[in-house]
C-alpha positions in Angstrom: 31.1 -36.9 0.1 33.4 -38.0 -2.7 34.5 -35.9 -5.6 32.3 -38.0 -7.9 29.3 -37.4 -5.7 30.0 -33.6 -5.7 30.3 -33.6 -9.5 27.0 -35.5 -9.8 25.3 -33.1 -7.5 26.6 -30.1 -9.4 25.5 -31.6 -12.7 22.1 -32.5 -11.4 21.7 -29.0 -10.0 22.7 -27.4 -13.3 20.3 -29.7 -15.2 17.5 -28.9 -12.8 18.3 -25.2 -13.0 18.3 -25.2 -16.8 15.0 -27.1 -17.0 13.5 -24.7 -14.5 14.6 -21.7 -16.5 13.0 -23.3 -19.6 9.8 -23.9 -17.8 9.7 -20.4 -16.3 10.4 -18.7 -19.7 7.8 -20.7 -21.6 4.6 -19.3 -23.3 2.3 -20.8 -20.6 4.4 -19.3 -17.8 4.4 -15.9 -19.5 0.7 -16.1 -19.8 0.3 -16.8 -16.1 2.7 -13.9 -15.2 0.7 -11.6 -17.5 -2.6 -12.5 -16.0 -1.2 -12.3 -12.5 0.2 -8.9 -13.1 -3.1 -7.7 -14.6 -4.9 -8.9 -11.5 -2.5 -7.1 -9.2 -2.9 -3.9 -11.1 -6.7 -4.2 -10.8 -6.3 -4.7 -7.1 -4.1 -1.7 -6.8 -6.7 0.4 -8.6 -9.4 -0.7 -6.1 -7.2 0.0 -3.1 -6.4 3.5 -4.5 -10.1 4.2 -4.8 -10.6 3.3 -1.2 -7.6 5.4 -0.1 -9.1 8.4 -2.0 -12.4 8.0 -0.2 -10.8 7.8 3.1 -8.6 10.9 2.4 -11.8 12.9 1.4 -13.5 11.8 4.7 -10.4 12.8 6.7 -10.3 16.2 5.0 -13.9 16.8 5.9 -13.3 15.8 9.5 -10.2 18.1 9.7 -12.2 21.0 8.3 -15.0 20.4 10.8 -12.5 20.1 13.7 -10.8 23.4 12.7 -14.2 25.1 12.6 -15.2 23.8 16.0 -11.9 25.1 17.5 -12.4 28.5 15.8 -15.9 28.8 17.1 -14.8 27.8 20.6 -12.0 30.4 20.5 -14.4 33.1 19.5 -16.8 32.1 22.3 -13.9 32.2 24.8 -12.8 35.6 23.6 -16.4 36.9 23.8 -16.7 35.5 27.4 -13.4 37.1 28.4 -14.5 40.5 27.0 -17.8 40.2 28.8 -16.2 39.3 32.1 -13.7 42.2 31.7 -16.5 44.6 31.1 -18.3 43.5 34.2 -15.2 43.9 36.4 
């Protein structure tokens, strides 16, 4: 590629970049960014609601599992004491 071609490419890229910046910083673009950000925030709130529900369910399951293990341990201890008394 010749020097003239490289300069033309550089100038074309600079012009395209400047036009792109102007388009991206316009009022309409800002409006789109604002609405998109608002939608993302609403989505995040919905996801967090579901996460909280799942965490509550997991907490209940954990508490029930601990109770089952505690009851099983007490039953095993009672059985051990009973077997020791018979021996």
